[in-house]
C-alpha positions as CSV (number, residue, x, y, z in Angstrom):
1,M,12.8,91.7,90.5
2,K,16.5,92.1,89.4
3,N,15.7,90.8,85.9
4,I,12.9,93.3,85.4
5,L,15.1,96.2,86.7
6,G,17.9,95.1,84.3
7,L,15.5,95.0,81.4
8,L,14.1,98.4,82.2
9,I,17.6,100.0,82.5
10,G,18.7,98.3,79.3
11,A,15.7,99.6,77.4
12,V,16.2,103.2,78.8
13,V,19.9,103.1,77.8
14,A,19.2,101.7,74.4
15,I,16.5,104.4,73.7
16,L,18.9,107.1,75.0
17,G,21.6,105.8,72.7
18,L,19.3,105.8,69.7
19,I,18.3,109.4,70.5
20,L,21.9,110.6,70.8
21,L,22.9,108.7,67.6
22,L,20.2,110.5,65.7
23,A,21.1,113.9,67.3
24,W,24.9,113.4,66.8
25,G,24.9,111.4,63.6
26,N,27.5,113.5,61.8
27,E,29.9,113.5,64.7
28,F,29.4,109.7,65.2
29,L,30.3,109.1,61.6
30,L,33.4,111.3,61.9
31,V,34.6,109.4,64.9
32,L,33.8,106.1,63.2
33,K,35.8,107.1,60.1
34,G,38.8,107.7,62.4
35,V,38.4,104.6,64.6
36,V,37.7,101.9,61.9
37,P,41.0,102.2,60.1
38,V,43.0,102.0,63.4
39,L,41.0,98.9,64.4
40,L,41.6,97.3,61.0
41,I,45.4,98.0,61.3
42,A,45.5,96.5,64.8
43,G,43.5,93.5,63.8
44,G,45.8,92.9,60.8
45,I,48.9,93.1,63.0
46,I,47.3,90.6,65.5
47,G,46.5,88.3,62.6
48,I,50.1,88.5,61.3
49,I,51.5,87.8,64.7
50,A,49.1,84.8,65.1
51,G,50.0,83.5,61.7
52,L,53.8,83.8,62.4
53,S,53.4,82.1,65.7
54,E,51.5,79.2,64.1
55,Y,54.1,78.9,61.3
56,K,56.9,78.8,63.9
57,D,55.1,76.0,65.8
58,L,54.7,74.1,62.5
59,V,58.4,74.5,61.6
60,K,59.4,73.5,65.2
61,S,57.3,70.3,65.0
62,G,58.8,69.3,61.7
63,G,55.8,70.0,59.6
64,K,53.4,67.8,61.5
65,R,50.2,69.1,62.9
């Protein structure tokens, strides 16, 4: 019974989301235009930090992987 209830709730939420996306399409795109660059910057910073950490480990181990 839990699986069916979860499926029904998921379907209702997905349909509601689709309706709201169609109704608020312009506002959604405006928010998306503001959020995507920030996420790309954050992802780039995380990538740089991960690369530097890997480079430091490589130098520390004498160039051996």
